[in-house]
N, C-alpha and C positions, 0 to 999 in steps of 0.2 A: 503493499499500500503505499503510497506518495505521501510525503508530507503535508502536502494541500490537502489531501483525503482525509488524513489522520486528522488534522485541526477541525474538520468539517463535520465530527461524527460525535458530537459530545451528548447526545439523547435521541431517542425516539426515532431511530432509522432501523429499515427492516435489512435483513443481510442482503435481500434482494437490490435495495436502495444503495447499500455500502457496494455492492459488486456493479451496480451501473456507475456510478460516481468515479469507482476506480477505473473502471474499462474507459470512460469518456477522458479522464486525466490523462491515460497511457496513449490515448489517440491524439490529445493536445500534445502532449511533450514528444511523439515522435512525428507526427505528421503536419503541425502547425507552428509550434512553437521555433524550430530550426530555421524557419523560413519567414518569421513574420517580419524581421528588419528590411530583408531585401524586398517583401510584398508592400510594406511601409512605403519605402524610398522609392520604388519603381511605381507606385500606385497600381498595383497588380490585383485584380480580383480572381482569387484562386478558386475558379468555379472547379476544376478536377479533383481538387481536396475537399472542398463542401460536398459534391455529389459522392465521392468516397464515403462519406459518413452517413450517406443513406443506407450504407450495410451494417450499421449501428441502430439503425431505426430512427434516424434524425430527422429524415424529411417529414416525418408525420408521428409527432411524438405525442400529441394527444387528440389525433385524429382516431376515431372508432376502429376497433378490430375489425368490425364488420364491413368498414371502407378500405381496408389493408393497413392502418394505421397501427401503432402500437398500443393504442389506448392507454396512455400513462397519464397519471396526474399533474397539477401544478408543482407539488412537493418534487415529484420526481423530475419535472422540468428545471427547478430552481437549482437543483442538484448537477443536473447536466450542462446549464449554461454558466454554472461557476466554474466547472471543471474544464469546461472548453475555453473561458476566457483566460485561462492563465496561460494558455498558450497565443491568443489574440483576441482581445475584444471585441475589435471589428468585425473580424470574421464569424464570432459567438453571436453578436449582435444581428447580423445578418441572418443567420439560420434562423433565429428568434422571429424574425420578420417572416421569413418564409413559412414558418408553421403556424404563425397567425393567419396567414391567407389560407392556407390548408384547412384548418380548423375551421374556418367561416364558412368556407365551401361545404364542409362536411356538416356543421352544424344548421346551415340555412338552405343549402342548395337541393333541388329536385334531382329527381335521379340521373335525369339524363345529364345534368349540369356534373355531378360527380364522376358519372361514368367517363364524360370527355375529359373533364379538367383535375380530377383529384388524384388519379391514380398515376398520371406523370408527375405531379408534385411530391407525393408521397414517394416514389422511386428516385426521384429529383431528376428523372429524365428532362422536365422542365423546372425552371425555377421561379419564384413568383416575387412580386412587388405590390407594397399597400398604398394605395395613393388617396389620401385625404387631404393633408397639408396644401393651401395654396398660398402665391405671393402675398395676398391681404386676408389670409385666412390660415393663422396658426393655432394658437390657443382656444380662440373663437372659432372654432371648426363649424359650428352650425351658420356662419355667414359665406359659407363657401359660395361661389357663383359659377362654376361650371355646370353646364346646362346640358339636359337630355330632352331632346323634342322627340315626341313619337311622329312616325311617317310611316304609313302602313304597317307592316310586319318587322320594323326596325324602330331603334332610337337612334337619332343623330345626336352626337356628343360634340361640343365645343367648350374648349376651356385650357387651363395651365395647370398642373399640379408642381409643386415646389417641395425640395429636398427629398426626393423619392429614392430611396436606397436600393441598389442593384439596376436601375432604369437603364434602359439601352441594352443590357446583357441578361436579362430574365425574358421570359417567354409569356409568363400570365402575370396580366395586373388587374387588380380588384380596385375599381373608381367608385368613388362616392361623387354624385351629380345630380343636380336640381331637376327634378321633374315637376315641381307643383310650386306652393306657396313658399314666402319667404320664412326661413328659421326651420329648427328640425325637423318638422312633420314634412316638409317638401323636397327631402333628399332621398335618393334610390340607389343602389348599388346594382354596379355591374362587372362584369368580367370582359375583359378585352385581351386581345392576343396581339403579341409582336407581328408586325408585318401587315395589319389592318390599314386599309388606304386612310390617309390622312392622321395617321398616329406618328409622331416623330420625337425625338428628344432632343434637349439643351444639351451644351458641352459639360463636361464631368467639372463639378464645382472643385474649386481647388481651396481644400480645407485644411485646419489646424491638425486634425486628428482624424480617425477613420479612413484613412486612405487605402486598406485593403479592401475597399466596397466602393462601387460608384456610387455618386450622387448627382442626378440630372433632373432638370424640369421633365415632365410628361406633358407633351403638347398634343391636343386633340384640335383638328380643323376638320369639321364634317365627317366625323368618325362613325360608320353606321355599323351599328351592332343589333343582330338579330334580338328580338323579345325574348328568344328563350335565354338570352344571355344576362337577364335581370335576376339577381341573387335574392332571394326573399320576395317582398310582396312590393308593390310601387309605394313609396313614402316611409318605407322600413330601414331605409340606408342608414339613417343616423344611429337608430338603435344597434343596428348590426355593427356600424363602426365603433360604439362606445363599449359594445360587449366584448369586444379586446383588449380594452385599456387596462383592466385591473390585472388580467394575466401578464400584457404586455410591461407592465409597472413592475411586477414582480421578476419578470425576465432581465430587464435592463437593472434592476438591481442585484440580481445573480451575478450579472457579467459584470457589475462593479466590484462586487467582492471578490471575483477570479480575477480581475486585475489587481485590485489591492495585494489578496495574497500574493500573488506572482512579483509584484515590487517589493512586499515585505520578505520573501524567500532572497530575493536578489540582493539586499540589505544585509540579511544575515549572513549570506556567505561571503560579502565585501568583507563585512567588518571582521570575519574570521580569517581573510587573508591580507588585509591592509593593515600596516603598522605607522605609528605616529608617537614620536618620542621614544624607539625603541620597544614600544608596546603594542599589541594588537590593539585594535579598536572596539574587539569584544570585551576587552578587560576594564574599558572606562564604564564606570557605575551609571553617568549620566546618558551615555549611548546606549547601555541595558534598560533602563527606566524608560528610555524613547519607543525601545522596540516593544518593551510591556504595555506601553499604551497604546500602539498600532495594533499589536494582537488582541488587547481587550477590545478597543473600538472595532475591529472585524468581527469579534465573535459577538459582541452585543448586538451588531447589525443583523448579522446570521440569524441570530435566534429570534428577532423581529420579523425577519423575512420568512424564515420557516414557519411562524406564528401564522401569518398572513397566508402563505402558500397552504397550510392545513386548513385553514378558516374557508379558503377557495375551495378547496376539494369538498368540504363538510356542507357547503351551501350556506355558511353562516351568513346573517343578515348585515353584518360588520365586515365583511369582506371588503368594500371600497374602501372605507375608514382605514383598514388595515393595511391594505394595497398601497394607498398613498402615504402613509407612516412608512411602510417599509421602504419605499422608492425612495422617499426623503432623506431617511436615516442610510441605506446602503449606498447611493449614490454620492451623497456629502462625504460617507467615511471613506468609501473606496478612493475617492480623490485624493481626500487629504491624506492618507496612509502613502498612496503613489508619490505626493507631492513632500511627503517626510523623508521618503526611501531617497528619493533623489536628494535632500539637504545631505543625507547621513552618507552619500557617495560624493560629498564635496563637489569639486570641479569635474571629475569624472562622470557623475550623474547627469550634466549637462551634454556630454558627447553622445554621439547616436548609437555608438557600438556597445554600450552596455545596456541598453532598451529600457533604460527608465524614463527618460523623457517621452520616449513614446505611449509609454502608459501613462503618463500625467496626459499627454494631448489626447488620447483616446479616450481617457475617462472623463474629461471636462464637459464633453458633450451630453454626459449622460445626465447631467444636473440639468439639462435643457429639455432633451425630448421625452416623449411618451407623457406629456405633460411638465411643464417647466415646475421646478421647486417649489416657485413661487404660488403655482397653481396649487400643488400640493398643501401648502398651507393654507389656502382658500378651502380647499376640499375637507381639510381636518378641522378647520376652525367652525364650517358651518355643521358638519355632521357632529362637533361636539358642544356646540353650543346651540343647535337649532335655528341661529338667525343667518340671513344673507339667501 
């Protein structure tokens, strides 16, 4: 069992969950971590390695077994994404997004849609992208303006989606578009395919982090989509979009813990190798106390994340509150631990070859996406006080 996996098993996990966590960590150690710095430097999207993870069931983690998935729960997913992120948070986070698309099709799709789109996603023969955010509709997703107009046996879509992970490299696009009135009730969900006439992509965004996955605009100019590609019912799109957020927040929190754990491990190794004033850094009590605080911070966040994941699996009515708390805590903690690990490396932490600065860059965006941490505070305060 790896050091990271051992750190993540203080209570309540089954033997099967421990095995899953260890298996994914081994995959991350062998297939992802050795290449992460190169992928980051070259802005390379490792599609071959991502598809290889399908052999472990990573293409349909919580897709039902009846639909060809592994049928696991959100607690299992939290373990998976933490372990995967020790190799590269950017790659792990994309796999989380792919799984959200597959899960939504499984949950809301008619039999024909599942037959056509779900099996290739579960096998990762096709990869998926989730298209909600727009240039002027981020946190206020209900204000989206992408339109879907009925025309015979089709809908015609026009609009632009912003910050779409995998865009241009993936084959399946789950798009939220307005079919009716302003506000959340006028939004519907559609499945689009790469290659549809009028569907194009902006340039790959030049980002601070998450460079191992492309981020582009998805541009729709009179894209004709068959009516059978409507996911769920007309006007159900916002509900579908929101249904993925609790799970997405747990996943991005888990990715933050994995990145933070990797940074902590690198710092501990460095302290055992580096000397100052003729003494190993690990002999300095002040630095050992820093490590103690970092480890405690990760473990506290991990416990809250597991609490929220178990609540999700149990159908607890407090799931949204707990997921917001877990996302806020885990993303803040993961970034803080990575930043402290950089400081413990001194000037070497600022160099790309040690991998610490990459983790800092990758984890910074986790405090923004899946609902910014400011929005998490709004959710927590409203659900805690009943005001707002």
